[in-house]
Rosetta silent file (secondary structure, phi, psi, omega in degrees, C-alpha in Angstrom):
SEQUENCE: XXXXXXXXXXXXXXXXXXXXXXXXXXXXXXXXXXXXXXXXXXXXXXXXXXXXXXXXXXXXXXXXXXXXXXXXXXXXXXXXXXXXXXXXXXXXXXXXXXXXXXXXXXXXXXXXXXXXXXXXXXXXXXXXXXXXXXXXXXXXXXXXXXXXXXXXXXXXXXXXXXXXXXXXXXXXXXXXXXXXXXXXXXXXXXXXXXXXXXXXXXXXXXXXXXXXXXXXXXXXXXXXXXXXXXXXXXXXXXXXXXXXXXXXXXXXXXXXXXXXXXXXXXXXXXXXXXXXXXXXXXXXXXXXXXXXXXXXXXXXXXXXXXXXXXXXXXXXXXXXXX
SCORE:     score description
SCORE:     0.000 S_00000001
   1 L     0.000  -43.522  177.754  -23.307  -49.099   23.429 S_00000001
   2 H   -61.811  -38.207  179.856  -23.675  -46.728   26.389 S_00000001
   3 H   -63.399  -41.117  178.893  -19.891  -46.687   26.715 S_00000001
   4 H   -64.260  -40.964  178.436  -19.537  -45.707   23.041 S_00000001
   5 H   -62.916  -39.048  179.729  -22.075  -42.882   23.474 S_00000001
   6 H   -65.008  -38.769  178.553  -20.135  -41.596   26.464 S_00000001
   7 H   -64.288  -44.379  179.622  -16.923  -41.560   24.413 S_00000001
   8 H   -61.644  -44.600  179.923  -18.660  -39.633   21.602 S_00000001
   9 H   -62.805  -39.281  179.582  -20.108  -37.142   24.086 S_00000001
  10 H   -65.482  -40.990  179.042  -16.701  -36.689   25.709 S_00000001
  11 H   -65.929  -40.357  177.803  -15.069  -36.071   22.315 S_00000001
  12 H   -63.466  -43.990  178.885  -17.750  -33.528   21.375 S_00000001
  13 H   -62.996  -40.814  179.181  -17.290  -31.757   24.707 S_00000001
  14 H   -64.622  -42.564  178.411  -13.520  -31.754   24.240 S_00000001
  15 H   -61.389  -40.349  178.765  -13.860  -30.354   20.724 S_00000001
  16 H   -63.824  -42.318  178.523  -16.126  -27.596   22.046 S_00000001
  17 H   -63.558  -44.677  179.435  -13.613  -26.706   24.750 S_00000001
  18 H   -61.143  -41.793  179.891  -10.745  -26.653   22.236 S_00000001
  19 H   -62.132  -44.300  179.363  -12.803  -24.426   19.919 S_00000001
  20 H   -63.735  -43.408  178.853  -13.573  -21.980   22.735 S_00000001
  21 H   -60.693  -43.856  178.564   -9.917  -21.933   23.806 S_00000001
  22 H   -62.205  -40.632  177.538   -8.849  -21.252   20.206 S_00000001
  23 H   -59.512  -44.701 -178.873  -11.397  -18.425   19.966 S_00000001
  24 H   -64.854  -46.310  179.840  -10.038  -16.841   23.145 S_00000001
  25 H   -61.461  -45.602 -179.316   -6.402  -17.225   22.032 S_00000001
  26 H   -60.601  -41.092 -177.922   -7.180  -15.862   18.563 S_00000001
  27 H   -68.779  -45.729 -175.137   -8.990  -12.870   20.031 S_00000001
  28 H   -71.470  -26.711 -176.579   -6.394  -12.023   22.673 S_00000001
  29 L   -99.582    6.905 -176.685   -3.403  -12.345   20.329 S_00000001
  30 L   -70.994  125.085  173.482   -4.934  -10.416   17.420 S_00000001
  31 L   -88.509  156.969 -179.128   -2.760   -7.585   16.156 S_00000001
  32 L   -93.506  166.663  176.479   -4.282   -4.500   14.595 S_00000001
  33 L   -62.903  126.434 -177.700   -3.747   -3.069   11.123 S_00000001
  34 L  -118.832  102.705 -179.389   -0.405   -1.254   11.189 S_00000001
  35 L  -107.323    9.508 -179.523    0.034    1.320    8.438 S_00000001
  36 L   -73.798  151.697 -179.881    2.580    3.467   10.260 S_00000001
  37 L  -124.499  145.180  166.894    5.969    4.096    8.666 S_00000001
  38 L   -67.060  150.519 -177.853    9.377    4.866   10.037 S_00000001
  39 H   -53.614  -38.860 -178.743   10.495    8.310    8.896 S_00000001
  40 H   -66.823  -24.088 -176.784   13.124    6.739    6.603 S_00000001
  41 H   -82.646   -2.684  179.985   10.430    4.649    4.853 S_00000001
  42 H   -86.785   -6.366 -173.147    8.607    7.736    3.636 S_00000001
  43 E  -127.330  154.237  173.324   11.332    8.565    1.109 S_00000001
  44 E  -125.134  147.671  179.026   13.034    6.991   -1.900 S_00000001
  45 E   -85.419  143.150  173.356   16.490    7.864   -3.274 S_00000001
  46 L   -86.573  179.711  179.675   16.955    9.240   -6.774 S_00000001
  47 L   -63.956  -23.631  179.960   19.847    8.292   -9.042 S_00000001
  48 L   -94.445   -0.146  178.950   21.814   11.210   -7.582 S_00000001
  49 L    93.449   -2.005  177.973   21.111   10.195   -3.989 S_00000001
  50 L   -69.804  143.943  179.713   18.525   12.908   -3.331 S_00000001
  51 E   -95.445  130.074  177.665   15.634   11.859   -1.067 S_00000001
  52 E  -128.143  149.567 -175.719   12.089   12.331   -2.332 S_00000001
  53 E   -75.907  133.306  174.605    8.757   11.680   -0.669 S_00000001
  54 L   -67.485  146.155  171.878    6.725    8.667   -1.779 S_00000001
  55 L   -75.313 -177.543 -179.527    3.203    9.425   -3.013 S_00000001
  56 L  -119.234  149.769  176.119    0.128    7.820   -1.454 S_00000001
  57 L   -64.163  -19.903  177.377   -2.297    5.228   -2.769 S_00000001
  58 L   -73.038  -19.905  179.527   -5.012    7.727   -1.795 S_00000001
  59 L   -73.768  157.202  173.947   -3.736   10.099   -4.497 S_00000001
  60 L   -62.450  151.952 -178.909   -5.086    9.876   -8.065 S_00000001
  61 L   -70.044  150.099  176.685   -3.056    7.596  -10.329 S_00000001
  62 L  -131.978    4.993  175.639   -0.342    9.113  -12.516 S_00000001
  63 E  -135.536  154.692  177.741    0.996    5.930  -14.167 S_00000001
  64 E   -71.699  -39.463 -173.243   -0.723    3.143  -16.073 S_00000001
  65 E  -138.941  135.226  167.114    1.048    0.374  -14.164 S_00000001
  66 E  -115.078  137.048  175.128    2.883   -0.068  -10.882 S_00000001
  67 E  -115.016  118.505 -179.333    4.883   -3.248  -10.243 S_00000001
  68 E  -104.417  122.353 -175.772    5.549   -3.987   -6.562 S_00000001
  69 E  -118.412  101.586  175.804    8.414   -6.423   -5.916 S_00000001
  70 E   -74.105  134.670 -174.867    8.865   -7.605   -2.305 S_00000001
  71 E  -141.752  123.335  175.820   12.473   -8.651   -1.732 S_00000001
  72 L  -127.470  114.671 -176.943   14.181  -10.162    1.304 S_00000001
  73 L    51.445   53.392 -174.009   17.845  -11.145    0.885 S_00000001
  74 L  -114.215   27.587 -177.352   17.383  -11.292   -2.881 S_00000001
  75 L   -60.866  -26.535 -178.307   20.686   -9.846   -4.155 S_00000001
  76 L   -87.869  -39.685 -175.095   21.295  -12.982   -6.254 S_00000001
  77 L   -89.169  -26.806 -175.537   17.822  -13.644   -7.686 S_00000001
  78 H   -58.749  -43.144 -177.555   16.573  -10.066   -8.092 S_00000001
  79 H   -58.242  -37.686 -179.568   18.735   -9.107  -11.130 S_00000001
  80 H   -63.818  -45.910  179.958   17.326  -11.938  -13.269 S_00000001
  81 H   -65.149  -45.373 -177.484   13.756  -10.915  -12.487 S_00000001
  82 H   -66.550  -39.362  177.617   14.429   -7.193  -12.924 S_00000001
  83 H   -59.496  -44.986  179.868   16.264   -7.654  -16.233 S_00000001
  84 H   -65.055  -45.908 -177.394   13.309   -9.599  -17.637 S_00000001
  85 H   -64.997  -46.186 -177.526   10.717   -7.156  -16.285 S_00000001
  86 H   -66.919  -37.776  176.559   12.510   -4.005  -17.423 S_00000001
  87 H   -60.893  -44.608  179.366   13.144   -5.386  -20.907 S_00000001
  88 H   -63.744  -48.523 -175.712    9.438   -6.179  -21.263 S_00000001
  89 H   -65.920  -39.744  178.375    8.268   -2.838  -19.853 S_00000001
  90 H   -66.199  -41.919  177.853   10.704   -0.783  -21.932 S_00000001
  91 H   -64.035  -39.416  179.616    9.723   -2.610  -25.126 S_00000001
  92 H   -64.879  -38.378  179.098    6.056   -2.111  -24.347 S_00000001
  93 H   -69.132  -35.618  177.184    6.639    1.601  -23.846 S_00000001
  94 H   -64.763  -39.248  179.844    8.524    1.860  -27.147 S_00000001
  95 H   -73.496  -29.832 -178.916    5.623    0.193  -28.942 S_00000001
  96 L  -137.558   88.051 -174.553    3.084    2.347  -27.110 S_00000001
  97 L   -57.634  -20.607 -179.939    4.595    5.668  -25.923 S_00000001
  98 L   -78.481  -11.697  178.586    1.453    6.509  -23.940 S_00000001
  99 L   -75.720  124.485  178.970    2.105    3.505  -21.678 S_00000001
 100 L  -122.114  148.933 -176.011    3.690    4.618  -18.397 S_00000001
 101 E  -151.685  167.348  169.722    4.956    2.450  -15.577 S_00000001
 102 E  -146.965  151.450  172.557    6.982    2.250  -12.386 S_00000001
 103 E  -119.644  128.126  177.687    8.644   -0.601  -10.504 S_00000001
 104 E  -114.477  111.105  175.477    8.874   -0.386   -6.718 S_00000001
 105 E   -90.822  122.771 -179.156   11.348   -2.795   -5.146 S_00000001
 106 E  -105.899  107.140  176.858   10.614   -3.171   -1.427 S_00000001
 107 E   -80.178  110.505 -173.109   13.649   -4.335    0.522 S_00000001
 108 L   -86.606   60.242  178.027   12.056   -6.060    3.512 S_00000001
 109 L    67.621   37.876 -176.680   14.852   -5.438    6.008 S_00000001
 110 L   -64.306  154.226  176.599   17.392   -7.531    4.090 S_00000001
 111 L  -101.752   -3.090  178.955   20.780   -8.397    5.559 S_00000001
 112 L  -107.342 -152.903 -174.686   22.485   -8.590    2.171 S_00000001
 113 L  -101.575   34.366 -179.457   22.899   -6.065   -0.660 S_00000001
 114 H   -56.549  -46.430 -179.423   19.328   -6.178   -1.990 S_00000001
 115 H   -61.526  -44.973 -179.555   18.923   -2.392   -1.773 S_00000001
 116 H   -61.380  -41.827  178.935   22.232   -1.743   -3.520 S_00000001
 117 H   -63.553  -44.300 -179.381   21.333   -4.158   -6.325 S_00000001
 118 H   -64.539  -37.618 -178.519   17.901   -2.553   -6.775 S_00000001
 119 H   -66.826  -20.250  174.873   19.381    0.954   -6.843 S_00000001
 120 H   -61.205  -33.656  179.993   21.457   -0.005   -9.877 S_00000001
 121 H   -76.207  -30.791  172.342   18.189   -0.070  -11.812 S_00000001
 122 H   -63.227  -44.239  178.632   17.262    3.357  -10.452 S_00000001
 123 H   -62.234  -41.058 -176.389   20.599    4.620  -11.763 S_00000001
 124 H   -74.966  -41.212 -172.140   20.078    2.950  -15.140 S_00000001
 125 H  -110.741   -8.712 -178.133   16.398    3.789  -15.715 S_00000001
 126 L    91.884  156.002  179.883   15.786    6.781  -13.347 S_00000001
 127 L   -73.792  -10.748  175.219   13.806    7.027  -10.120 S_00000001
 128 L   -72.923  -27.232 -178.709   10.731    7.856  -12.152 S_00000001
 129 L  -104.088  -33.231 -179.327   10.713    4.262  -13.395 S_00000001
 130 E  -129.682  118.168  178.892   12.426    2.307  -10.599 S_00000001
 131 E  -119.344  146.036 -178.984   12.028    3.224   -6.946 S_00000001
 132 E  -118.537  121.930  175.503   13.476    1.438   -3.941 S_00000001
 133 E  -107.754  112.627 -179.228   11.673    1.364   -0.595 S_00000001
 134 E  -101.677  114.121 -179.584   13.952    0.029    2.137 S_00000001
 135 L   -78.458  140.538 -177.061   12.098   -1.050    5.266 S_00000001
 136 L   -65.762  -36.638  177.205   13.873   -0.401    8.552 S_00000001
 137 L  -136.443  159.009 -179.631   12.902   -3.834    9.882 S_00000001
 138 L   -67.564  124.450  178.545   11.581   -7.045    8.384 S_00000001
 139 L  -102.215  -23.609 -170.235    7.779   -7.014    8.195 S_00000001
 140 L   106.417  159.844 -175.385    7.204  -10.156    6.175 S_00000001
 141 H   -57.194  -43.437 -179.699    6.203  -10.518    2.538 S_00000001
 142 H   -62.626  -41.684  178.244    2.676   -9.264    3.125 S_00000001
 143 H   -65.011  -38.553  179.092    3.915   -6.199    4.975 S_00000001
 144 H   -66.447  -44.546  179.016    6.427   -5.451    2.221 S_00000001
 145 H   -61.491  -43.530 -179.361    3.813   -5.779   -0.538 S_00000001
 146 H   -62.921  -45.276 -178.030    1.424   -3.523    1.359 S_00000001
 147 H   -63.032  -38.192  176.706    4.031   -0.805    1.968 S_00000001
 148 H   -67.573  -41.549 -179.999    4.987   -0.846   -1.707 S_00000001
 149 H   -64.127  -41.669  179.942    1.364   -0.787   -2.831 S_00000001
 150 L   -68.057  -12.608 -179.854    0.534    2.139   -0.549 S_00000001
 151 L  -105.008    9.220 -170.133    3.440    4.037   -2.188 S_00000001
 152 L   -93.754  163.253 -177.714    2.423    3.348   -5.781 S_00000001
 153 L  -116.384    0.109 -169.158    1.135    5.588   -8.574 S_00000001
 154 E   -78.424  149.524  170.980   -0.404    3.029  -10.927 S_00000001
 155 E   -66.617  -37.513  170.228   -3.925    2.783  -12.278 S_00000001
 156 E  -126.333  151.897 -172.822   -3.388   -0.946  -11.857 S_00000001
 157 E  -128.961  122.331  179.927   -0.877   -2.531   -9.474 S_00000001
 158 E  -102.645  129.289  170.679    0.934   -5.808  -10.056 S_00000001
 159 E   -94.952  123.460 -176.551    2.452   -7.807   -7.220 S_00000001
 160 E  -136.591  130.312 -178.280    5.398   -9.820   -8.604 S_00000001
 161 L   -69.520  149.312 -177.475    7.859  -12.031   -6.718 S_00000001
 162 L   -72.663  -15.202 -178.082   11.570  -11.197   -6.816 S_00000001
 163 L   -79.800  -11.474  179.455   12.530  -14.736   -7.842 S_00000001
 164 L    68.545   25.729 -177.724   11.046  -14.309  -11.331 S_00000001
 165 L   -64.996  -31.772  177.475    9.247  -17.653  -11.094 S_00000001
 166 E   -95.647  132.115  177.971    6.377  -16.327  -13.212 S_00000001
 167 L   -59.889  122.952 -170.161    7.174  -15.267  -16.771 S_00000001
 168 H   -63.463  -34.021 -179.379    6.788  -11.473  -16.644 S_00000001
 169 H   -63.398  -13.345  176.299    5.124  -11.176  -20.042 S_00000001
 170 H   -69.409   -1.847  171.555    2.230  -13.153  -18.536 S_00000001
 171 H   -56.235  -31.338  179.426    1.112   -9.824  -17.155 S_00000001
 172 H   -63.977  -31.974  178.106   -0.855   -9.632  -20.396 S_00000001
 173 H   -70.070  -44.710 -179.486   -2.824  -12.690  -19.304 S_00000001
 174 H   -72.879  -28.451  173.733   -3.745  -11.262  -15.902 S_00000001
 175 H   -64.282  -42.700  178.356   -4.549   -7.915  -17.536 S_00000001
 176 H   -63.146  -40.036  177.098   -6.972   -9.707  -19.867 S_00000001
 177 H   -62.537  -38.945  179.078   -8.503  -11.464  -16.853 S_00000001
 178 H   -66.159  -44.861 -179.149   -8.941   -8.123  -15.109 S_00000001
 179 H   -65.617  -34.346  178.852  -10.563   -6.518  -18.143 S_00000001
 180 H   -64.473  -24.569  179.443  -12.919   -9.470  -18.573 S_00000001
 181 L   -73.199  -16.330  179.933  -14.293   -8.772  -15.102 S_00000001
 182 L    51.111   68.670 -169.572  -15.520   -5.378  -16.364 S_00000001
 183 L   -69.816   -4.659  178.759  -14.751   -3.649  -13.040 S_00000001
 184 L   -66.493  155.249    6.516  -16.855   -0.541  -13.661 S_00000001
 185 L   -88.063  -20.804 -176.714  -18.536    1.479  -12.134 S_00000001
 186 L   -84.951   -6.036  179.431  -16.496    1.299   -8.886 S_00000001
 187 L    59.519   40.905  178.856  -13.450   -0.073  -10.742 S_00000001
 188 L  -104.353  119.644  176.598  -12.999   -2.898   -8.225 S_00000001
 189 E  -168.370  152.372  177.108  -11.335   -6.072   -9.523 S_00000001
 190 E  -136.449  136.215  176.697   -8.439   -8.459   -8.864 S_00000001
 191 E  -121.369  120.322 -174.668   -6.806  -10.868  -11.307 S_00000001
 192 E  -105.157  125.530  168.608   -4.724  -13.690   -9.803 S_00000001
 193 E   -64.891  146.932 -174.846   -2.061  -15.623  -11.621 S_00000001
 194 E  -137.686  140.673  175.560   -2.547  -19.330  -10.973 S_00000001
 195 L  -107.079   12.161 -174.912   -0.411  -22.469  -10.989 S_00000001
 196 H   -59.036  -31.996 -179.389   -3.381  -24.783  -10.458 S_00000001
 197 H   -69.191  -13.866  179.725   -3.018  -26.195  -13.976 S_00000001
 198 H   -97.812    3.767 -171.054    0.469  -27.422  -12.987 S_00000001
 199 H   -63.518  -39.670 -178.582   -0.710  -29.273   -9.877 S_00000001
 200 H   -61.526  -42.910  178.751   -0.711  -32.776  -11.367 S_00000001
 201 H   -66.185  -38.696 -178.452    2.918  -32.470  -12.443 S_00000001
 202 H   -68.836  -35.295  177.468    3.959  -31.014   -9.081 S_00000001
 203 H   -62.892  -40.000 -179.146    2.268  -33.850   -7.187 S_00000001
 204 H   -64.328  -27.392 -176.860    4.225  -36.377   -9.231 S_00000001
 205 H   -94.552  -13.778 -177.267    7.484  -34.695   -8.227 S_00000001
 206 L   -90.804  159.992  172.032    6.690  -34.176   -4.533 S_00000001
 207 L   -72.981  161.023  179.192    7.015  -36.596   -1.628 S_00000001
 208 H   -58.991  -38.973 -178.650    3.818  -38.068   -0.209 S_00000001
 209 H   -64.638  -45.714 -179.972    4.257  -35.975    2.940 S_00000001
 210 H   -67.710  -33.104  175.799    4.598  -32.677    1.043 S_00000001
 211 H   -64.909  -41.544  176.930    1.604  -33.605   -1.116 S_00000001
 212 H   -60.379  -45.001  179.213   -0.403  -34.226    2.058 S_00000001
 213 H   -62.317  -40.495 -178.990    0.635  -30.812    3.430 S_00000001
 214 H   -63.125  -48.985 -179.586   -0.313  -29.118    0.151 S_00000001
 215 H   -67.705  -33.733  176.397   -3.798  -30.627    0.017 S_00000001
 216 H   -63.420  -41.843  177.777   -4.272  -29.964    3.732 S_00000001
 217 H   -64.145  -44.125  178.450   -3.451  -26.318    3.187 S_00000001
 218 H   -59.328  -40.014  179.361   -5.846  -26.101    0.225 S_00000001
 219 H   -64.935  -44.116 -179.830   -8.615  -27.602    2.376 S_00000001
 220 H   -63.090  -40.405  177.203   -8.018  -25.106    5.186 S_00000001
 221 H   -58.529  -49.405 -178.618   -8.064  -22.213    2.706 S_00000001
 222 H   -65.532  -43.918 -173.337  -11.382  -23.430    1.281 S_00000001
 223 H   -70.485  -41.254 -172.542  -12.950  -24.323    4.646 S_00000001
 224 H   -98.680  -30.444 -165.975  -12.008  -21.208    6.595 S_00000001
 225 H  -130.900  -64.982 -165.844  -11.415  -18.361    4.182 S_00000001
 226 L  -118.356  126.079  178.657  -11.545  -18.325    0.381 S_00000001
 227 L  -106.014  140.930  169.919  -13.976  -20.117   -1.893 S_00000001
 228 L    86.733   -2.026  177.230  -13.569  -20.631   -5.623 S_00000001
 229 L  -113.152  117.790 -175.131   -9.842  -19.787   -5.970 S_00000001
 230 L   -76.288  -34.519 -178.432   -7.644  -22.847   -6.558 S_00000001
 231 L  -127.832   99.793  179.795   -4.271  -21.131   -6.083 S_00000001
 232 L   -85.584  -14.967 -167.018   -4.230  -18.311   -3.537 S_00000001
 233 L  -100.883   -3.168  178.122   -0.450  -18.279   -3.107 S_00000001
 234 L   -64.442  127.751 -175.430    0.904  -17.430   -6.551 S_00000001
 235 L   -84.055   45.864 -177.866    2.870  -14.188   -6.185 S_00000001
 236 E  -142.209   86.118 -174.323    1.554  -12.650   -9.395 S_00000001
 237 E  -128.858  139.313 -178.165   -1.613  -10.646   -8.719 S_00000001
 238 E  -116.509  128.976 -178.055   -3.024   -7.591  -10.447 S_00000001
 239 E  -120.450  143.431  163.280   -5.292   -5.084   -8.658 S_00000001
 240 E   -69.747  156.911 -178.311   -7.170   -2.051   -9.796 S_00000001
 241 H   -58.709  -39.875 -178.447   -6.054    0.924   -7.711 S_00000001
 242 H   -67.155  -40.093  179.081   -9.437    1.051   -6.006 S_00000001
 243 H   -68.871  -36.586  178.231   -9.399   -2.667   -5.116 S_00000001
 244 H   -63.013  -45.091 -179.660   -5.846   -2.385   -3.760 S_00000001
 245 H   -63.400  -40.916 -178.338   -6.824    0.511   -1.491 S_00000001
 246 H   -66.359  -43.773 -174.003   -9.910   -1.309   -0.260 S_00000001
 247 H   -82.831  -45.701 -176.979   -8.168   -4.603    0.530 S_00000001
 248 H   -68.880  -22.237  177.294   -4.723   -3.520    1.758 S_00000001
 249 L   -69.236  -22.044 -179.372   -6.307   -1.012    4.160 S_00000001
 250 L  -104.278   -3.389 -173.620   -7.868   -3.942    6.057 S_00000001
 251 L   -70.104  131.028  177.923   -4.960   -6.404    5.830 S_00000001
 252 L  -107.370  -42.248 -174.703   -3.617   -7.699    9.163 S_00000001
 253 L   -74.164  127.167 -178.078   -1.448  -10.710    8.224 S_00000001
 254 L  -111.981   -1.754 -179.512    2.031   -9.671    7.121 S_00000001
 255 L  -100.954 -152.090 -167.652    3.657  -13.086    6.687 S_00000001
 256 L   -63.577  -28.810 -175.932    3.146  -15.910    4.164 S_00000001
 257 L   -86.146   11.487 -175.498   -0.635  -16.299    4.572 S_00000001
 258 H   -62.795  -33.144  179.863   -1.351  -12.655    3.708 S_00000001
 259 H   -56.803  -40.085 -176.940   -2.615  -13.612    0.212 S_00000001
 260 H   -66.009  -46.994  178.840   -5.423  -15.619    1.812 S_00000001
 261 H   -63.415  -38.083 -179.687   -6.592  -12.788    4.050 S_00000001
 262 H   -59.226  -46.094  179.547   -6.345  -10.372    1.124 S_00000001
 263 H   -72.455  -32.455  174.637   -8.644  -12.544   -1.007 S_00000001
 264 H   -61.661  -45.778  178.132  -10.922  -13.197    1.975 S_00000001
 265 H   -60.175  -44.722 -179.488  -11.298   -9.428    2.417 S_00000001
 266 H   -59.592  -43.999 -179.920  -11.976   -9.033   -1.311 S_00000001
 267 H   -67.701  -34.738  176.005  -14.711  -11.683   -1.223 S_00000001
 268 H   -63.618  -36.123  178.029  -16.263  -10.061    1.865 S_00000001
 269 L   -85.370    1.397 -179.708  -16.405   -6.785   -0.063 S_00000001
 270 L    60.099   35.686  174.084  -17.746   -8.680   -3.096 S_00000001
 271 L   -79.729  125.833 -178.932  -14.832   -7.542   -5.246 S_00000001
 272 E   -65.358  140.056 -177.203  -14.758   -9.720   -8.403 S_00000001
 273 E  -128.717  129.388  173.923  -11.721  -11.994   -8.704 S_00000001
 274 E  -104.943  148.748  174.947  -10.388  -13.740  -11.804 S_00000001
 275 E  -121.353  120.785 -170.363   -7.982  -16.684  -11.731 S_00000001
 276 E  -124.684  129.104  179.302   -5.715  -16.930  -14.767 S_00000001
 277 E   -66.526  132.831  177.559   -3.216  -19.686  -15.637 S_00000001
 278 L  -129.298  160.427  174.611    0.370  -18.406  -15.907 S_00000001
 279 L   -75.200  132.861 -176.418    3.745  -19.924  -16.755 S_00000001
 280 E  -143.743  136.810  178.609    5.643  -20.746  -13.586 S_00000001
 281 L  -130.040  132.732  178.961    9.016  -22.321  -12.879 S_00000001
 282 L   -70.967  128.175 -177.867   10.329  -23.259   -9.434 S_00000001
 283 L  -109.876  134.713  178.570   13.439  -21.192   -8.669 S_00000001
 284 L   -64.652  149.356  176.747   16.074  -22.265   -6.169 S_00000001
 285 L   104.360   14.565  179.846   16.532  -20.138   -3.051 S_00000001
 286 L   -60.112  142.460  178.289   12.970  -20.076   -1.674 S_00000001
 287 L   -83.505   -7.093 -179.908   12.637  -18.619    1.842 S_00000001
 288 L   -76.811  128.079  171.348    9.876  -21.130    2.636 S_00000001
 289 L   -97.013  108.129 -165.828   10.853  -23.973    4.966 S_00000001
 290 H   -42.138  -59.007 -172.708    8.339  -26.618    3.788 S_00000001
 291 H   -69.146  -52.910 -175.069    7.141  -28.190    7.046 S_00000001
 292 H   -69.669  -34.981  178.871    7.298  -25.209    9.432 S_00000001
 293 H   -67.265  -40.880  177.099    6.057  -22.692    6.877 S_00000001
 294 H   -63.443  -40.859  178.425    3.037  -24.846    6.070 S_00000001
 295 H   -62.994  -44.340  179.569    2.301  -25.207    9.809 S_00000001
 296 H   -62.435  -43.100  179.915    2.588  -21.460   10.326 S_00000001
 297 H   -67.024  -38.397  177.069    0.315  -20.761    7.377 S_00000001
 298 H   -61.364  -43.744  177.031   -2.191  -23.358    8.584 S_00000001
 299 H   -61.475  -44.201 -179.115   -2.289  -21.700   11.999 S_00000001
 300 H   -62.470  -38.106  179.748   -2.694  -18.273   10.387 S_00000001
 301 H   -61.539  -46.334  179.681   -5.599  -19.518    8.251 S_00000001
 302 H   -62.145  -44.866 -175.891   -7.505  -20.778   11.289 S_00000001
 303 H   -71.198  -31.048  176.024   -6.805  -17.587   13.226 S_00000001
 304 H   -55.653  -51.610 -176.848   -7.787  -15.323   10.306 S_00000001
 305 H   -66.567  -43.675 -177.618  -11.314  -16.735   10.346 S_00000001
 306 H   -64.896  -36.970 -178.899  -11.623  -16.895   14.133 S_00000001
 307 H   -69.408  -31.871  173.987  -10.457  -13.298   14.580 S_00000001
 308 H   -74.514  -35.058  178.006  -13.101  -12.038   12.181 S_00000001
 309 H   -62.224  -45.559 -177.507  -15.719  -14.228   13.905 S_00000001
 310 H   -77.180  -11.498 -177.940  -14.895  -12.791   17.348 S_00000001
 311 L    85.767    4.232  176.455  -14.751   -9.232   16.054 S_00000001
 312 L   -62.817  -36.255  173.966  -11.078   -8.826   16.986 S_00000001
 313 L  -113.903  140.642  177.935  -10.548   -7.924   13.335 S_00000001
 314 L  -131.484  152.247  173.715  -13.032   -5.924   11.332 S_00000001
 315 L   -69.958  128.609 -169.956  -13.204   -4.892    7.705 S_00000001
 316 L   -95.641  153.302  163.131  -11.976   -1.327    7.687 S_00000001
 317 L   -75.983  172.332 -171.675  -13.019    1.827    5.999 S_00000001
 318 L   -68.995  126.072  178.885  -10.129    3.357    4.081 S_00000001
 319 L   -92.035  153.757  167.567   -7.125    4.254    6.255 S_00000001
 320 L  -107.387  142.047 -177.935   -4.568    6.940    5.599 S_00000001
 321 L   -82.738  154.370  176.528   -0.955    6.142    6.357 S_00000001
 322 L   -92.895    0.000    0.000    1.219    8.080    8.761 S_00000001
């Protein structure tokens, strides 16, 4: 019995040491919020090739909707998504001429012809409706979404993946979720598309190992960061302009786990969040490598919480970009 107690005490001591080591590592390796832009990233090309300065999220809105599309090596999948989105948006504008919109495609340092493909839509629809922001170097999906959001003009801002996995017309569902939150008086609200209702079917199609990784990730999200949201990773989220400015100004994570930190920040600021079921189809060509991406995201989740605990990261007042 004494031997068993000694083993338990040793394990507790070891766990404490590991926790302290993780705290130190998390604190020392914490990067700061980086809102700086390369000079080339401050401008977008028009259909004639003229360079014009992007507006700022700090400016008052001048469009009803902004759609931010992060794209990395998406020359093949982007046209399908853009065709669907533009058809929907153009039809909506015809039915309601007062509806105004813009789509911002953010090329996240692609090595293929993503920018060229996106610029075809600028040529077809004008730079007033489709703008292309080409990042000088790859920042990661979170960094691309943030740079696009900080350059947007919309009263509300939709983040939509370039693969078109979510049916674009489901924007009406997340809009309804946002309106149900009644975001006044500060106009702070976020509506998240969710695939949680599809989880049973996806489990049936996955291997036992991938199912284990999925549930492990969900547990880490719940334990360390975000409570009450079943699907934090769906790339179909709608923000009021005010909520986008508040959350993206504090965002540190620029890779795959950025959604989790974004929602963690929102919950810390007590910004109301809705979760709305959307239609979703898995599209071939995902940049996620199942095992290593899940490990990286798991590590990021632990470090997100630890860095806020140690004070290495703090919730920011509103930043202005350079």
